[in-house]
C-alpha positions in Angstrom: 57.7 -50.2 9.0 54.2 -49.1 8.1 52.9 -50.0 11.5 55.5 -47.8 13.2 54.7 -44.8 11.0 51.1 -45.1 11.9 51.9 -44.9 15.6 54.1 -41.8 15.1 51.3 -40.0 13.2 48.8 -40.7 15.9 51.3 -39.4 18.5 51.9 -36.2 16.5 48.2 -35.6 16.1 47.6 -35.9 19.8 50.3 -33.4 20.6 49.0 -30.9 18.1 45.5 -31.1 19.4 46.7 -30.7 22.9 48.7 -27.6 21.9 45.7 -26.0 20.3 43.3 -26.7 23.1 45.3 -25.1 25.9 44.4 -25.7 29.6 41.0 -27.4 30.1 39.0 -28.6 33.1 37.8 -31.6 31.2 34.2 -30.3 31.0 33.4 -29.5 27.3 30.0 -28.0 28.0 30.5 -25.1 30.5 32.9 -22.9 28.4 30.4 -21.8 25.8 28.8 -18.4 26.1 25.0 -18.4 26.7 22.9 -17.7 23.6 21.0 -14.4 23.8 17.3 -14.8 24.6 14.9 -14.6 21.7 13.7 -11.0 21.4 11.0 -9.1 19.4 11.5 -8.6 15.7 10.9 -5.1 14.2 11.1 -4.5 10.4 12.9 -1.5 8.8 11.4 1.4 7.0 12.7 2.5 3.6 13.3 -1.0 2.4 11.4 -3.1 -0.1 10.0 -6.6 -0.4 9.8 -9.0 -3.4 6.8 -10.8 -1.9 3.3 -9.4 -2.1 1.8 -7.3 0.7 0.4 -9.3 3.6 -1.7 -8.5 6.6 0.6 -10.3 9.1 4.4 -10.7 8.8 6.5 -13.4 10.2 10.3 -13.3 10.8 10.7 -16.1 8.3 8.9 -14.2 5.6 10.7 -11.0 6.2 13.3 -10.7 3.4 14.1 -7.0 2.7 15.9 -5.9 -0.4 17.2 -2.7 -1.8 14.5 -0.8 -3.7 16.8 -0.6 -6.7 16.1 -4.3 -7.4 12.7 -5.5 -8.7 10.1 -5.6 -5.8 6.4 -5.4 -5.1 6.2 -3.6 -1.8 7.9 -0.6 -0.2 7.8 0.1 3.5 7.1 3.7 4.0 7.0 3.8 7.8 7.1 1.5 10.9 5.1 2.6 13.9 4.5 1.2 17.3 1.2 0.1 19.0 0.6 0.9 22.6 1.1 -1.9 25.1 -1.7 -3.8 26.7 -3.1 -6.0 23.9 -3.0 -9.7 24.1 -2.7 -10.2 20.4 -2.5 -8.3 17.0 -5.4 -5.8 16.6 -8.3 -7.0 14.5 -9.6 -5.2 11.4 -12.0 -2.5 12.5 -10.3 -2.1 15.9 -9.5 1.3 17.3 -5.8 0.4 17.3 -5.7 -0.7 13.6 -7.7 2.3 12.5 -5.3 4.5 14.3 -2.4 2.8 12.6 -4.0 3.3 9.2 -4.6 7.0 9.8 -0.9 7.4 10.7 0.1 5.5 7.6 -2.3 7.5 5.4 -0.7 10.8 6.5 2.9 9.6 6.4 2.5 8.0 3.0 1.2 11.1 1.3 4.2 13.0 2.7 6.5 10.3 1.5 5.2 10.3 -2.1 4.8 14.1 -2.3 1.0 14.3 -2.7 -2.1 12.5 -1.6 -1.3 8.9 -2.4 -4.8 8.2 -3.7 -4.0 10.6 -6.6 -1.8 7.9 -8.0 -1.8 4.2 -9.1 -0.9 3.2 -5.5 -2.3 0.9 -2.9 -1.6 1.4 0.8 -1.9 -1.5 3.3 -1.0 -2.0 7.0 0.9 -5.1 8.2 1.2 -6.3 11.8 3.2 -9.0 13.5 2.0 -12.6 13.4 0.5 -14.0 16.6 3.8 -15.7 17.4 5.7 -12.5 16.8 3.2 -10.6 19.1 3.7 -13.3 21.8 7.5 -12.6 21.6 7.0 -8.9 22.2 6.7 -7.3 18.7 4.3 -4.3 18.8 4.9 -2.7 15.5 2.8 -1.8 12.5 4.2 -1.4 9.0 3.0 1.0 6.3 3.4 -0.8 3.0 2.9 0.9 -0.4 2.5 -0.9 -3.8 2.2 0.3 -7.4 -0.8 -1.1 -9.2 -1.8 -1.1 -12.9 -4.9 1.0 -12.2 -6.6 2.5 -9.2 -9.4 0.0 -9.5 -10.1 -2.5 -6.7 -8.5 -5.8 -7.7 -5.9 -4.2 -10.0 -2.6 -6.1 -10.6 0.5 -5.4 -8.6 3.4 -4.0 -10.6 6.9 -5.5 -10.2 8.9 -2.3 -10.1 12.4 -0.9 -9.5 13.2 2.3 -7.7 11.8 3.9 -4.6 8.3 5.6 -4.5 9.7 8.5 -2.4 8.5 11.6 -4.1 6.8 9.6 -6.8 3.8 11.8 -7.3 5.5 15.0 -8.3 3.8 16.9 -11.1 4.1 15.1 -14.4 4.6 11.7 -12.8 3.3 8.8 -14.9 1.9 7.3 -11.6 -0.5 10.2 -11.2 -4.1 9.6 -12.1 -5.4 11.7 -14.9 -7.5 10.9 -18.0 -9.2 7.5 -18.2 -11.1 5.4 -20.7 -14.1 3.5 -19.4 -15.3 0.0 -20.2 -19.1 -0.5 -19.8 -20.8 -2.8 -17.4 -23.9 -4.9 -18.1 -26.2 -2.1 -16.9 -24.8 0.6 -19.1 -22.7 2.2 -16.5 -19.0 2.1 -16.0 -17.4 -1.3 -15.4 -13.7 -0.3 -15.2 -11.4 2.7 -15.7 -8.1 2.4 -17.6 -5.5 5.2 -17.5 -4.7 6.8 -20.9 -2.7 9.7 -22.2 -4.9 12.9 -22.1 -3.8 13.6 -25.7 -5.7 10.5 -26.9 -9.5 10.4 -27.0 -11.1 9.5 -23.7 -14.3 9.8 -21.8 -13.4 10.2 -18.1 -10.9 12.0 -15.9 -9.8 11.8 -12.2 -10.8 15.0 -10.4 -9.9 14.4 -6.8 -10.7 12.6 -3.5 -13.7 13.1 -1.3 -13.5 12.1 2.3 -16.6 10.1 3.3 -18.0 10.3 6.8 -17.4 7.5 9.3 -20.4 5.3 8.4 -21.0 1.7 7.4 -19.7 0.5 4.0 -22.2 1.6 1.3 -24.4 -1.3 0.1 -27.9 0.2 -0.5 -28.7 3.1 -2.9 -29.3 5.4 0.1 -25.8 4.7 1.3 -24.2 5.6 -2.0 -26.1 9.0 -2.3 -23.6 11.0 -0.1 -20.6 9.6 -2.1 -22.1 10.7 -5.4 -23.0 14.1 -4.0 -19.5 14.5 -2.6 -17.9 13.5 -5.9 -20.1 15.9 -7.9 -18.8 18.7 -5.7 -15.2 17.6 -6.5 -16.1 17.7 -10.2 -17.5 21.2 -10.0 -14.4 22.4 -8.2 -12.1 20.7 -10.7 -13.9 21.8 -13.9 -14.9 25.2 -12.5 -18.6 24.8 -13.2 -21.5 25.7 -10.9 -22.1 23.1 -8.1 -25.9 23.2 -8.6 -28.7 20.8 -9.8 -27.7 21.5 -13.4 -24.4 19.8 -12.9 -26.0 16.4 -13.5 -26.9 17.6 -17.0 -23.3 18.8 -17.7 -21.4 15.7 -16.8 -21.8 12.2 -15.2 -19.8 10.9 -12.3 -17.9 7.7 -11.4 -17.4 7.0 -7.7 -14.7 4.7 -6.5 -14.5 4.1 -2.7 -11.9 1.9 -1.2 -12.7 -1.8 -0.9 -14.6 -3.3 2.0 -11.3 -4.3 3.7 -9.8 -0.8 3.4 -13.1 0.7 4.7 -12.9 -1.6 7.7 -9.5 -0.2 8.8 -10.7 3.4 8.4 -10.0 4.3 4.8 -12.6 6.9 3.8 -10.9 8.3 0.7 -13.3 8.1 -2.3 -11.7 8.6 -5.7 -13.9 10.8 -7.9 -14.0 10.8 -11.7 -16.0 12.9 -14.2 -17.5 10.8 -17.0 -18.8 11.9 -20.4 -21.3 9.1 -21.1 -22.2 10.6 -24.5 -18.9 11.6 -26.1 -15.1 11.5 -26.0 -12.6 14.4 -25.8 -8.9 15.1 -26.0 -7.1 17.1 -23.4 -7.8 17.6 -19.7 -11.1 19.2 -18.6 -9.5 20.8 -15.5 -10.8 24.4 -15.4 -12.9 23.7 -18.6 -15.8 25.9 -17.4 -19.4 25.9 -18.7 -18.4 26.5 -22.3 -16.7 23.1 -22.6 -19.2 21.4 -20.3 -22.6 22.8 -21.4 -25.9 21.7 -19.9 -27.1 18.8 -22.1 -30.7 18.7 -23.1 -31.9 15.1 -23.0 
């Protein structure tokens, strides 16, 4: 009895399979649609990434998330390189410098003010060599919040978009700072503080350095200090003359060597009171609050 039931079950299964399959030519390999050819991958703008910023991006590493969830990087803009290159542009190349210049402008528009006026770091990402070989020709403008504006500052795991983040009163804007000394008696690091607390430094603006090699010798640094002193005079409304050195000191913060190589020439400038601390901002302070010091 059991043997007979088994034969019936097999027969029913065959009939059912035949009914589902429909007419066939007996060749099981020629009825599948062809897979689409592999094409170039292009990331999206206005999305965020949990992973840290990177110079080259692979398709496998591209995992966009909504900016409302915790993330480290926000893509402000995605542009396109001109055709004709055999591989991703190298640091210092005309193409990569052009990409950074585009990202620089677009990012400041995106956040509502010059992005260097905030605790922000801008980087440019390009396709990996394999992505370039498949036809990708994009560059990505990536923005990151950092704990300070110092080179080597830690990345902040944040929520929410950075669009319009540098409006007046934003906690991301650079303002008053407290210095930590270095071994030579100068400024080692700058730490953002509330202007209502006692502090000895303040961000005054950004000076654009000329297109010259990265400063290493004292003679290379001289134009940066002169440029930042002029920014201090404008900010504090004091004469931009030789006596300015006797009113206030200066801290100069150019971009790192990697940023300089891709064309970043924005130098952050800070006034520094090496002999005292104050409360409140020194914007528009004038000669009365910043008198010439007799040493």
